[in-house]
VOFI-608810 format. One record per residue: x, y negated, z of N, C-alpha, C in turn; residue in three letters. Coordinates in steps of 0.05 Angstrom, whole numbers, plus 5000, padded with zeros to 4 digits. Atoms other than C-alpha are relative to their C-alpha. Example, Ala and Ser with C-alpha at 12.3 -4.5 7.8 and 13.67 -1.06 7.14 Angstrom:
2
501850245000524650905156501849765000ALA 498450244999527350215143498549785014SER 
***
This chain:
747
501650245000500050005000501749755000GLY 498350245001505949534991498949794981TYR 501550175019502049254931497750154990SER 502449875010495149394904498949854976VAL 501450125023491049274841497650184994ALA 502449865008484449484811500050034969VAL 500249945029483549824743497150044994LEU 502849985009476749734709499950134973SER 500449875026474750214654497149984992THR 502850025010468350294614498150155019MET 501849834984465750814664500750015029SER 499249964972469550744729501949785008SER 498150194988473850334775502150165015VAL 497949864986480650574800501649805016TYR 498450164982485250324853503050084997PHE 497149945003492850264846501549905025VAL 498450084977497750254904502950054993ALA 497149975004505250144901501450095025GLY 498449904978510150514945502949994992ALA 497350055011517050224929502250175013PRO 497949854987520850664978499450304998ARG 500749725002517451324961502250164985SER 498049825012522551864948502449844989ASN 497750175007527751304943499849854973TYR 500250135026525851144871497649824999THR 502550155001518950844887498050134981GLY 502049895018512451024854497449845003ARG 502750114998505350784839498050234998VAL 502049794999499151194853497349884993VAL 502750085008492351134820498050175015VAL 502149864984486351314865497349964988TYR 502850025007479151454850498350065025ASP 501849954977473451414902497350094989VAL 502549895012467551864885497649905016ASP 502550104989460351754904499750075030SER 500249924971461352104971502149865016ASP 497950144985467151644990502650155002GLY 497549854999472452164978502149874982ASN 497850135015479151894955501650224986ILE 498649795016482552294899502349864985VAL 497850105016489452174868499650094971ILE 500449955028488452114794502650014984VAL 497550025015495451934769502149895018LYS 497750104984502351804797502449974981SER 497650065016508651494765502349945018LYS 497750054984515551514795502049814985ARG 498050185012521151004785502450154988GLY 497749875014527451144744502649995016GLU 497550054986532750904793499649985030GLN 500250024971534050994867500549715008ILE 499750274989533150344904499049784982GLY 500950215019529949974845497549865010SER 502450124989523749824887497750004980TYR 502249965020519150084832497350015015PHE 502750004987511949924852499749785021GLY 500250214980513549334897498049784991SER 502050185011509148914850498450154979VAL 501749895021503149154810498049794992VAL 501850205010498648734765498450124977CYS 501749905022492748954722499049764984SER 500650235018491048524660497850094981VAL 502049975021484748484619500749814977ASP 498950175021487948224555497949874983VAL 502050115019482048144509497449905013ASN 502250134984477347894564497350144996ARG 502549855002472148454557499350145025ASP 500549894974472148624631501150285004SER 498749734998476149264618503049955001VAL 497250034997483249314642501550134976THR 498549905023488049394583502850115007ASP 497349914993494949454616500449965030VAL 499150034972498149544684503049944999LEU 497250084998504749184698501050085027LEU 498849904976509349494750502949885002VAL 497450114997515449124777502050175015GLY 497849874986522149424797502249805002ALA 498350245001525848784816502950065008PRO 497249954992532049124845501450214981MET 498749825019533549554783502749894992PHE 497350095007540949524770500750064971MET 499149955028543849434701502750145000ASN 497549865002550349734675502349865015ASP 498050164986554249174709499650005030LEU 500749984971551349374777498949745012LYS 501450244992547248734781497050065001LYS 502949964996540048714806498549834979GLU 501350145022537248504739497050015002GLU 502849964997530348784751498750094974GLY 501549915023525249104705497049985005ARG 502949994998517849054690499050204979VAL 501149785017514249674662497149934993TYR 502750055008507849614622498850274991MET 501449755006502950204621497349934987PHE 502650045012497050214574497950175014SER 502149864985490450424605498150134979ILE 501849845018486750984568498450195017THR 501549804985482551574587501850165019LYS 498149864982488851874616501149815020ARG 499250214982489451254658502649874992ILE 497450125007496951084656501250154976LEU 499149875024499051234585502749904990ASP 497450085013504450954539501549795017GLN 498450174983510150614576501949834982GLN 498250185013514050004551501349825020GLU 498650194983519049504580499649724989LEU 500150285008518048754578502949895000LEU 497350125003524248384554500449785020GLU 499550194980527347994610502949905000GLY 497250104999534147734634502050204989PRO 497949835010540248004601502749865005GLN 497650144993546247744638501750165020GLY 498149874982551747894687499649915029SER 500550104973548247634750497450135010GLU 502549904988542747834798497749824991ASN 502350155009535847614775497450085015ALA 502449894988530648064808497549934984ARG 502250045019526148004748497850195008PHE 502249834991519248264768499349975029GLY 500750044972519148004839497249895003SER 502850105000512547654823498950024972ALA 501349975026507547804768497149905004ILE 502850104998500847454754498949984972ALA 501550045025495647464699499249714997ALA 500750275006494346794666497549994983LEU 502650025015487546574639500549854974ALA 499850095028489346474565501149714998ASP 498950285000494045874570500649904972ILE 499550105028495345864494497449994984ASP 502650045013487845864478499750164974LEU 500349845024488346434428497950225004ASP 502149814995482846844461501050245016GLY 498949774985487447324499501549895025PHE 498750084976489847284570503050054999ASN 497149995001497247204584501150085027ASP 498749914976502347384638502449825006VAL 497650144992507647014679501450185020VAL 498349824983513447384713502349835011ILE 497950154988518347094763502650165003GLY 497349894995525947224769501449815019ALA 499150214981527746834832503049985004PRO 497150024996535247004834501649924975LEU 498550065025536846834762501249725002GLU 498750275002541446254746501049925027ASN 498750054974545246304812497949915021GLN 502250044980538846334854498249764995ASN 501950225007535645734820497350124992ALA 502549875007530546224792499049934972GLY 501250055026526446264728497450154998ALA 502549855005519646474702499950054970ILE 500349915027517846824637497050014993TYR 502850005010511246724598499850214978ILE 500549805021508547314557497149964991TYR 502750045012502647244510498750264994ASN 501549765007497147744502499250014971GLY 500949975028494948024435498450264999PHE 501849785002488948474424499850145027GLN 500349854974489549014479502750045013LYS 497449964988496848924499501349735005THR 498450244995502148424520502450024982ILE 497650005016507648224472502450035018ARG 497749944983514148494500502249784999THR 498150225002518147884477498749755013LYS 501250244987517047274521499949774981TYR 500450235017514546644488501249755012SER 498850244988517446154538501450085026GLN 498549954976522646144593500549735013LYS 499650254985522945594646501950055023ILE 498049974979528945524691499549815023LEU 500350174976528645264762502049785001GLY 498050215001534844844746499349794980SER 500850205020531044444693500049725013ASP 499850274989532443704703497349865002SER 502650125000525143554691498750025028ALA 501249984973523543784762501049795019PHE 499150224984527543214791501550085025GLY 498549914977530843634844501150294995GLN 498949745003534944264851498350205015LYS 501749804988530244844864501650265006LEU 498849744993532045504897497850214999GLN 501949785001528546174885497449934985PHE 502350075017523945874833499050264987PHE 501249765011519146434813499550225020GLY 500449794980518646804879497050075003ARG 502949955001511046734872498849854977SER 501150135024506646554812497050045000VAL 503049985002499246424797499249824976ASP 501050165023495146164738497350084992GLY 502749935007487646204738498249764996HIS 501850235001485045484739501349774984ARG 499250255013485344834700500049795022ASP 499850194978487944344751499949714991LEU 500050285009488243714708497849934980ASP 502450045016481643774670500749944970ASP 499450035029484843834600499250254985ASP 501149765012481344494586502150224995ASP 497949805003487844894592500950095028ILE 499249894974489745354649502849915007THR 497450084991495645104690501250225017ASP 498549784986501045514726501249885025VAL 498750084975503345464798502250195006SER 497649834995510245714817501149935027VAL 498850044974513045814886503050004999GLY 497150014997520245634904500649975030ALA 499250024972524145574969499249725011ASP 500950264988520245025007498549834981GLY 501450165020516644794944498050174985ASN 501849885020510644954900500049814976VAL 499850165024511344714829497550064983VAL 502349965018505144604785500949924972VAL 499350055028506444654711497549954983LEU 502350065016501444294667500450134972TRP 499949875027499944694604499449804979SER 500450195022500244344537498350124978ARG 501649915022495844374476501750144979GLY 498749845021497444804415499349884973ILE 500550105028498344554343501050224981ALA 499349805020498345044285500349854974ASN 499450165024501644704225500350194976VAL 499849845025500544994155501549834979SER 498450145020505144824096499450114973ILE 500449925028503744844021501849834983VAL 498250145019508744663966499150064972ALA 500649985028507144533893502249884983LEU 497750095017512244453836499049924973PHE 500650095027511944083771502649934985LYS 501349765011513944383724500250255018PRO 500149774982512445063754502450194995GLU 497849835006518345393719502449834990LYS 497650155007525545173705500950084972ILE 499249955028527545103632503150024999SER 497249975004534445333610501049864974LEU 499350135025534344943544501749765005LEU 498450234993537144333579501850075023ASN 498249954979543144343624499249875026LYS 500950154977539643863672497049995000ASN 502949994998532443983694499149885026THR 501150124975528543553744497450135007ASP 502449884990523243873787498949825022ILE 501450154979518143483828498550195019THR 501349834980515943823892498149845018VAL 502050124982509643633931499650185024LYS 500249844976509843874003497749885017ILE 502350094984503243824042499950145027CYS 500249904973502243914117497249955011PHE 502650034987495844034155500050165026GLN 499949874974494544214228497350055012ALA 502349954983489344534272501050005029THR 499250054973489344414347498350165020PHE 501449884978487544784411500949875026ARG 502950035006483644514447499649794979PRO 500650185022480344144390498849745011ALA 501050274992479543394403500349814978LYS 499750215020478742774363502749875002LYS 497550155002484942404340502450175009ASN 497749834994489443014353502149964979ASN 497850035019496242944321502550135012GLN 497449894991503243244325502249894983VAL 497750115014509842924307502050234995ALA 498149785007514343414269502449894985ILE 497650055016521143414237500350244982LYS 499749765017521943844175502649974983TYR 497749975017528044074135499350164975ASN 500449865025527544264062502850084989ALA 497449905009533344704037499650144973THR 500149875026534444893964501850244999LEU 498549765004536945573943500550155026ASP 499949864974535445894010497450155003ALA 502449854992530646424034499950025030ASP 500349984971528446624103502350165013LEU 497849834989534447104110502749874997GLN 497350095005540346754080500049774980SER 499750215019542946184038502450064982SER 497749975018547446173976502249815009ARG 497850174994554345893985499949744985VAL 500250235017553345413928497249984989THR 502850045009546445133913499949954970SER 500450065029543745123842498449744996ARG 501650255002539644503858500849805021GLY 499450224981540543823892497849804999PHE 502050224999535543303916501349754989PHE 498950235014536342683874500449765020LYS 499950234981535242213934502749995014GLU 497550004985541542433971502250174987ASN 498149835014545042903921501050235019ASN 499449784982544843453974498050224996GLU 501949795002541544123978497949995023ARG 501850034977538143904044498549744999TYR 501550254997532743394056498550025027MET 501350004974530243204126498349755003GLN 501950224996524242784144498550045026ARG 501849994977519942604205497249944989ASP 502750035010512442644196498050055023LEU 502249964981506042584238497750144985VAL 502049835014500943124220497449995016VAL 502750014988493343064233498450244989HIS 501849805011487343484216500049984969HIS 500050045028487543174147502750064988GLU 497649935014492643384095501849764996GLU 498150215004498942964092502250104982ASN 498149905021503543034030502349814996CYS 497650165008510542794011501050114974VAL 498949925026513942813943503049965000HIS 497150015004521242963927500750114973ASP 499149905026525143083863502850125004VAL 497349884999530943563857500850084971PHE 498949955026535443713798501550275000SER 498749745004537844393772502049964977VAL 497950045020544544363734501650254996GLN 498549775008547544953698500150215022GLU 500149814978545245483748501850244995PRO 498349765002550246053761498350254998SER 501949775002544246523766497549894987ASP 502450105014538746403715497850214998ALA 502049795000534847043728498449995027VAL 501450014974533247033803499049725005ASN 501350254996528546483823501549835020SER 498950194981531045853858497949975023LEU 501950014977528045823928500249735014SER 500250234983525845243972499050095027LEU 500849924974525645374046499349755016ARG 500950224984521844904093499950095029ILE 500049944971523244924168498849765015ASP 501350224984519044524218500650045030ILE 499750004971519944344291498949745011GLY 501050244987517543834341502049774998LEU 498250245000520343134332500949945028ALA 499450054972520043064408499450255015ASN 500549744988520843754440498549995026PRO 501450004975518043534507497249904999GLY 502750125003511543244479497950214997SER 502349835004504643534473498549904975SER 500049714997502043904435502650134991PRO 497849845009507044454422499250164976VAL 500649845023507544864359499350295008LEU 500949724995503945534358502350194992ASP 497849815006509246074364499250224981ILE 501049795018504846554325499949924971SER 499950095028505046114263502949974992SER 497250015008511346124221501349725002PRO 498550254999516545584234501549954974ALA 498650035026519445704164498350134979SER 501349885023516345824096501949974976VAL 498350015023519745964030498350024974ALA 501349995026517545833958502150054979TYR 498249945022520646073893499149874975SER 500550125026521245713827501550164979ILE 498749835019522546193770501249854976PRO 498950115024526646063707498450114976PHE 501349925025523546093638501950194985ILE 498349805013526246723604498750094974LYS 501049915026525446913531500550304997ASP 499749714999524547663543497450144996CYS 502649875004517547823519498049925020GLY 502250074982510947793555500650085029GLU 499549914973513448183615502249835014ASP 497850174989519247683624502150175015GLU 497949834989523648273644502150044978VAL 497949995020530248223606501650265003CYS 498449755001533348893587502149974978ILE 497950045020540048793554501750254998CYS 498149785003545449273529502649884991ASP 497450125006552348973534502050224994LEU 497949815009558049343498502649855001VAL 497450134996565149173520502250164987LEU 497749885012571549303482502449835007ASN 497650154992578549113507502450154988VAL 497549885011585149233470502349825005GLN 497550164995592249013485501149914973ARG 498950115024595048553432503050064998LYS 497249945005601848673400500950265012ALA 499449734990601549403420501650144978ASP 498249885019607549713385499950315001ASP 500449714999605250413402501950145020GLY 498249884980610850523453498550075026LYS 501449914976608750893515500449805023GLN 499450194978612050383562500249724990GLN 499750285006611849633563502549915015PHE 497550094988618749323576499649715007ILE 500350274990618348703619502749875001VAL 497550154999623848183609499349715002SER 500550294999624747433612498749904975SER 501250085025622447413540497350134996LYS 502649865002616547893547498850035028THR 501250004973613147693612497049974999ARG 502950055002606047663586498650234986ARG 501849815013600548163571497549854990LEU 502450135012595047923524498150214990THR 502149825008588548283512497949864983PHE 502250105015583248183460497450135011ASN 502549914987576348223492497749954981VAL 502450025017570148353451497550095015LYS 502549934987563048353477497749964981LEU 502350015017556548493441497550075015ARG 502649954987549248483463498150134980ASN 501749855020544949013428497149985006LYS 502950004992538348883465499249725005LYS 501250264994534548303496502049825013GLU 498250204990537547663522501350085027ASN 498549954975542847723576500649725012ALA 499650264987542747133625502350015020TYR 497750034982548746883662502050244996ASN 498349785007553247383627502949945008THR 497350034991560147483657501750254995ARG 498149785001566347913647501949965023ILE 498150024977570248043710502350194996GLN 497549845002577448283705501350015027ALA 498649954975580548593766502750124993THR 497449915008588048693762501850055024PHE 498149934978593748983804501649765007SER 498750244990597848513846502849954989ASP 497650075015603848543800499449834976ASN 500850185021599948093753498749765012LEU 501850224993596647423756499049884974PHE 501450115023591847073709501549764989PHE 498550225013595246613659498349814984ALA 501650185017590346353607498050164985SER 501949875019584646503560499649814976SER 500350165025583246273489497049974994SER 502750055007576845983461499350164975LEU 500749855024573046413410499949814975PRO 499950165024573746183338497349914990SER 502750085009566146153328498749795017ASP 501150224983565245623382498450105023GLY 501449904977561946083433501449905026THR 498850114976562945783502500950235019GLU 498949804982567546213545501849845020VAL 498550134979570245963612501050205020SER 498849804982575046383654501349865023CYS 498850114976577046223725500550225020GLN 499349804979580346593782497850015021THR 502149964980575346893831500949935028GLY 499350054972575246823906502450185009THR 497749834996580047413908502049944978ALA 498050075019586647243874500550214979GLN 499649785019586547913839497750044981SER 502349995018580247763799499849744984THR 500650245017578447293742497350064988VAL 502849975010571247173720499749814976ILE 500550155025569646943649497049984995CYS 502850045005562846643638499649984970GLN 500349975029560246803568497449874991ILE 502350135013555546353528497849935019SER 502050084980552146043588497949824987TYR 501149824980546346073602499150274989PRO 501249765011544146613553501950114978VAL 498649855021547947133512497850154985PHE 502549925013542647263460500250284987ARG 500249745014540347893425501750004975THR 498349975023545448123373502549825000GLY 497750185000550547593393502550165008GLN 497549884992557847793398502249785002GLN 497950194995564147433421502650145002VAL 497349894999571647553415501849785010SER 498050204990577047193455502350155013PHE 497649894988583947313484500349915029ASP 499450064972585847343558502850105006ILE 497149944996593047343582500650015030SER 499149974973596447563646503050005000PHE 497150014997603547423668500850205023ASP 499149814980607747903709501049855025PHE 499050114975609047743782502650135007ASN 497449884996616447853788500850035029LEU 499649964971615947833864498850265009LYS 501349744993612048483862500350184976ASN 499449825023615248993815498850275005LEU 501249744998611249623802500350134973GLN 499649865025611750163749497550044983ASN 502549995015604650083725498349755005VAL 501950224997599749523712497250104994ALA 502749895003592449683722498049764998VAL 502050205004586749253696497350134996LEU 502749905003579349373701498249774991SER 501850205011574348983659497150105003PHE 502849934996566948973675498249774990HIS 501950205011561448613636497350045013ALA 502649984987554948453671498549734998TRP 501750245002549247953673497850035021SER 502349994982543047783713497750154988GLU 502149835013538748163663500550295008SER 499849714994537448903672501550144978LYS 498349875020542749323638498850274993GLU 501149755009540249903596502050235004GLN 498049794999546750293596502649895011GLN 497650114986552550173644502650124990ASP 497649855006557450673615501949844981SER 498450145019559850203559500649715010ASP 499550274988560549593606502649985014ASN 497650014984566949793640502350144985GLN 497649895012574049923615502349965020ILE 497650024982580150083657502550074983THR 497549965014587150033628502250045019LEU 497649954983593450313658502450004981SER 497750055018599950073626502650075015ILE 497449944988606550413645502049774995PRO 498250225002611949903658502950085007LEU 497250004991619549853661501049724996ARG 499050275000623549233673502950004989TYR 497250045009629649013634501549865022ASP 498550114978634648903689501549754993ALA 498550245010638048373646502749985013GLU 497349994989644748593674502050024976ILE 498050005020650548423628502750085012HIS 497649874989656948823637502349954982PHE 497750075017663648573611502650075014THR 497449934988671148733621502149824989ARG 497750155009677848383615502550145012LEU 497549864991684748733617502449834994ALA 497650165003691748443624501750094976ASN 498549905024694848893569498150184984ILE 501449825018692149263509501750244991ASN 498249785008698349683492502749955011PHE 497150034993705549813511501550244988TYR 498249805012711450233486501650145022GLU 498449844982715150793521501950164983VAL 498049865015721551153500500850255016TYR 499349754987723751863513502449985017SER 497550034985730551653536499949795021GLY 500350214980727751133583501050095027HIS 498949934974731251123650497750015020ASN 502249974981725951403697501250055027ILE 498949964973727451323771499250265012PRO 500749754988727751973808498549965026SER 501450074975725251633871498549744996THR 501650245003719551133871499849865027VAL 500150154975720350603924498049775000ASN 502050225002715450073899498450054975ASN 501949965022709849993849501449964973PHE 498750055025714549723795501550244990GLU 498549765008718450383796498150204985ASP 501949815013712150743772499949954970ILE 500350075028711350373707498649734997GLY 501350255005707649793675497449965016PRO 502550074985701949433712497749984980THR 502450015017695049543682497749905018PHE 502150124984689949073714497649934982ASN 502450075015682748973692497849905019PHE 502250124985676648583716497350084988SER 502749945009669348793711498149795011LEU 501950214992664048243712497250094995LYS 502949945002656648363726498549745002VAL 501550245001652047803706497050075000THR 502849934998644647823727498349784987THR 501850185013638647493695497749915018GLY 502350104985631647283718498250225011SER 501549784989629047983736501350075027ILE 498849954974629948103811500750305004PRO 498949734993634348723819501549975026VAL 498850044974635948763892502650145004LYS 497649844994641349303891500950144974MET 498849865023646049623840502550155009ALA 497549864994651850113840501850004976SER 498050015021658250073800502050235004LEU 498249774998662350703786502349964980THR 497750035017669450653758501650265001ILE 498449765002673251273734502749954988ASN 497250045009680851253727501350264993LEU 498549755006684851793690502350035020PRO 498149964978689152093745502150214994GLU 498249785005692252753725499450154974LEU 500449835023693353163663499450285009THR 500549724992691853903661502350135014SER 497649904986699054033684500849825023LYS 499750174976698253523740502149784996ASP 498450245005702452983707498349755007ASN 501550234993700252323738499749804977PRO 500550195022697151803691499849715010LEU 500450264988694451203730500150025030MET 499850004971695851013801498749745010TYR 501650224990690850563838501549865023LEU 498550164980694250003877498349805015THR 501750204985688649513895497349984986ALA 502850075009681149363889499149765016VAL 500950244986678748663905497249934991THR 502850085006671548413908499349765017THR 501150234984667447833935498250125021ASP 501649874979665148173999497949825012GLU 502050194988661647544023497450004984ALA 502450005017656747623965498750274999ARG 501349744998655048333983501150214982GLY 498749795017659948733939502050155017VAL 498149844984663449303974500750254984ALA 499049775016667749853942501350205018CYS 498849774985670050533966501950144980ASP 498049885018676550793935502450095016ALA 497549924988683051153952502349834988GLN 498050195010688150593945502750085011ILE 497249934994695650763944500050255019ASN 500149764983694451473970502850115007PRO 497449904994701951633967501649825018LEU 498750194982703651044011502749904989GLN 497650115013708650783960500549725010ILE 499350254989712450193987500550025030GLY 499649954971712050474058502050235004LYS 498249774999715851114043500650084972ARG 499349935027719651373983498550254990PRO 501549775011716351863935501650094976TYR 498549885022719752343887498150144982SER 501949865018715252503828501450204982PRO 498949815020716153073780498150004976SER 501650025024713953083708500550244983PHE 499949765016712553673663499449934971THR 500450065029713153663587497350124991LYS 502549925012706553693551499849894972GLU 500250095028704853643477497249884995ASN 502550135005699453143462499949884971PHE 500150105028700853063387497250024988ARG 502749965011693853333372497849835014ALA 502050174985690452843421500349714992SER 500050295006688452133406499349845025LYS 500850154976685551943474500050185024GLU 500149874974686252133546497849865017LEU 502150124984679752013585498850225018ASN 501149814980675352353636498850254989CYS 501049755012673052863586502250214997LYS 497949805004679953183579502249995021ASN 498150014977683752973642498449975026VAL 501250044974682352943716499949705007LYS 500350284994679652273741499549965030CYS 500750094973679151903808497749804997SER 502550165002672851503824500149775021THR 500550234983671650803853497049955000ILE 502950064998664550683878499549745014THR 500650264989661949983890497049965002CYS 502950074995655249743919499749704999LYS 500750285002652149083901497349965015LEU 502550044984647048883955499149714998ASP 501150274999642348283957500849844975ASP 499350135025643448113884498249764995ILE 501650255006641247403867499449984970THR 500650055028638047173803502149834987LEU 498150165016642746913749502749965016LYS 497550004985648947093791502250144985GLY 497649865011655947343775501550145022GLU 498549834981659647903810502450124986TYR 497649915013666848103796501450215018VAL 498449804986670848723815502750024985VAL 497349995012678448703802501450265009ASN 498749754996682249353795502949984991VAL 497250015007689849403796501150285000SER 498849735002693650033772502849984988THR 497449975013700550253750499950254983GLN 499949775019701650713690502750155005ILE 497649844994706551283704501750034975TRP 498249995023712251183655501250274997ASN 498749745002715451843672498350214986GLY 501749815014709352223648500149974970THR 500150055029709051893580502750034987PHE 497349955011716651943571500350304996ALA 499749705002715952703582498050114979ALA 502049905019709852783537500949984972LEU 499550015029710352933463497649884986THR 502150145015706252433423501249764987PHE 499150255013706851833378498349775010GLN 501950214990700551433398497850135016THR 502249904983695551563454498549765012LEU 501750204987689751163482499250115027GLN 500749934973689051193557497649835008LEU 502550154996681851003576498850055028SER 501650004975678550833643497149954992ALA 502850045005670950813646498649875023GLU 501650124978665850393685497150024992ALA 502949985005658350483692498549875023LYS 501750144980653050063727497250114998ILE 502849904998646250313750498649865023ASP 501650094978640550063792499250235018THR 500849784981637950453852497250104993TYR 502749915008631250523817499950024970ASN 499949985029632550773746497350054987PRO 502649965011625250953738498649734995GLU 501250265003623550213744501649824982LEU 498350185015629449873712501550144978PHE 498349905021633149963647502249804995ILE 497750175006640049693629500850064971ILE 499449955028641649603555502750144996GLY 497349885002649249733556501150025028GLU 499149984972651150013623502650155003ASN 497449864999657750363605502149854985THR 497850135013664450053588502450185000LEU 497449865002671050353565502249795002THR 497750184996677550013588502550144990ILE 497849845012682950273540502749845001PRO 497450105005690450163536501550204981VAL 498749835020694350423475503050025007THR 497249944993701150753490501450114975ILE 498549925023706150823433502850095007MET 497349894996712651223429501649994974LYS 498750045026716850943372502150204993PRO 497749825005722751433380499150294996ASP 501049735003718352043373499950064970GLU 500049935028719852373305497550144993LYS 502449865009714152593263500750294994ALA 499649725004713753343260498050114980GLU 501849905020711253683197499450295007VAL 500849734993707554303214500550204978PRO 499549795020709254973178497650034982VAL 502449975016702255013154499949794978GLY 500050215020703054353119501950064977VAL 498049935020709454593082498950224981VAL 501049775016706355253059497749904982ILE 502250105016700154883037500949834977GLY 498950175022704354392996501150164978SER 498949835021708054952959497850134984ILE 502249885015701755312942498549814983LEU 501450205016698554672919501749934975ALA 498350065023704754532873499850224979GLY 500349785020704455222841497450004986LEU 502650015012697155162830499849774980LEU 500050225018698154492797501650064974LEU 498449925024703654782750498450194982LEU 501749825016699055342728497949864985LEU 502150165013693554852713501149844977VAL 498850165021698354422672500750174976LEU 499349825021700855012631497650084984VAL 502549915013693755242617498949774983ALA 501150235015691854542593501749974974VAL 498350035023697954492546499550234980LEU 500649785018696555182518497449964985TRP 502750055012689354982506500349794978LYS 499650215019691754372468501750084976LEU 498449905022696254802422502849915000GLY 497250104999702854522444502050224994PHE 498149795003706355182446499850124972PHE 500449895027703455402377501549844980LYS 498650175019706254812339503050035002ARG 497149964996713254912367500850274987GLN 499349735011712955652346500049994969TYR 500150025029710955482274502449854989GLU 497650155008716654972268502550175001LYS 497749834997721655472292500050214978MET 500249815022719155982240500849884974THR 499350145025719855482184503049954998GLN 497150055000726955312204501550254994ASP 498749745005728856052202499850074971ILE 500349945029725956132132501849834983GLU 498350185015729855522107502950105001ASP 497349904997736355812134500550244983VAL 499849765016735056482100500349934970ASP 500050085028733756132034502749884992GLU 497350115005740355742038502150224997ILE 498149785001744056382051499850144974VAL 500449855025741056711990501249844978GLU 498950165021742956121946503050005000LEU 497149994997749956141971501150254988THR 499149745010750556871955499950004969LYS 500250005030748156751883502349844988ASP 497850155011753556221872502650165001LYS 497649844999758756691893500050224978ASP 
***
């Protein structure tokens, strides 16, 4: 019996008693008294939480004022929230044939402090004059014990769970600082004779009477002229007529309400566009604000707004109108059940048949220009641009606000676009994301059968080197697309970068002579005892392509197959401050620090023209170039001595002794170098070496001479040379015989 209430139904009357300490959770019990005076428990409900004081307050409410109880409100003011604060709860049970039926919670305080919401609950006699009774609930500990009350409005046979008004005990309108405002509440009578029920609220040492205010329901109607927006002109003016009219509760003569309204273009009740398609001509803004006094009679205002080249010509342009009290503390107040915002739409005129539904079919084609058919595209300072020819055709109905969006990988950036030769308007600009560019095509309409061709170019971002460039083109419009499959094209272009590294050499000598009888020291005490000095420099020059690191490999001929020494490395110098470091075995025999006695073995190199790393053993110098700068120069100097003793012992007339150098990047899959290998030769001649005619050459010469003689004899025989000589000799013999005969006759 901590709290009691009466439930009236169509056929009976029940009694409700609260027991907030029952079973620690509290409970409410519904009793029935029969005709014999016997008390029977009809229904019982337990609380959800120990110590919540469920049932400490109970209140029955006849919402629709038909003398039948519709809901029972039960308070649990000490219910703790997740933060262990006594926030409080109020439960609402609907009254049906099963007495306490569906359970709901009324929305109350939601904070991090004690409130004890539900400490006091009272039914109000329809303070908003909508025909349904209302409810007031106190939360005396809210707002640091200043307290608060919540007003809930009735509707049909229930109470709206969202409160319509919240009044704080700390409100400056009270003129003093109140404590525990809302510890008790009541509202059944009109205390100031204005035909509206007033509310009394108890506080610590005070009773506060709240005068209820009248209600104004404001309706809004907007008319547009013209009713649709034309796209034939780039600038269209629309006149809007906004009319306001109000109804009041209670209804009295000369009722009026002062309002402030905001008109917003290109906005609906949920969101607003970032950029408006229309602007009011009076202030060149998308917003218009005015103050207005509204009566029973209709009150209208006129405004003009302009629509200029809308980015969206398919979806209607919206006008949202928001209203509020010009003086929030005045009477009457606006009816919370009527909308505080309304939105109207102004459509665009579209040439798409009677249904005005545009169904287009855009066909997109993109090809790379100057495509030489090579699988890879080589990026260099001279070829830093990719250009594509873009073609678009519309095979169906008009496409409004047609655009082509190109999304590209971050190793590219948009450079430029060309205008179509037929004069079609194409405008390309970078999107909000730096990796996209949007081209607007033939704004506002890309008509049936129309086609356009233009070029779009992208430059390479040399701060972000990748081995592939990816571009995705997508054509779309505000019209409905019949087939999406031919609207998108994705291109993937393999890339390599010309490292633009130039590799050159410079040597101190190109040739020298050596003699077999040269005086070769048996003991080498210094570098000069070895032989002539052969120094060379390698210069690496970089271009405008950022190659961060490179490696330089130098191979020096060191030993012949019989271990005769060829070149001896004495020094390697670099510019270490610029990030060049070399690894090599310099002066491995410690010549100059201790004597060295070389030995040389005779070898025949008459058949050889060159000694290099393909036919002799080589030593290697490895250099690293770190943090390479653009358009820089890097030099590596190598000093060697040529072993005179070896070449004095070798059999040859002329030999070329060649060192080799090669430069590579650390990412050969990304970079290419045109000429990355150099040969550093020195020609060695031996003037005193006699030429040796091989036996094969002698035998070949004899055979060739005999063969030539036989050929000559055969030719002479063929020409009859030997026949004529024979005939002359025969004639001479006959003449001799005849002379002999004549001589004999004389005798």
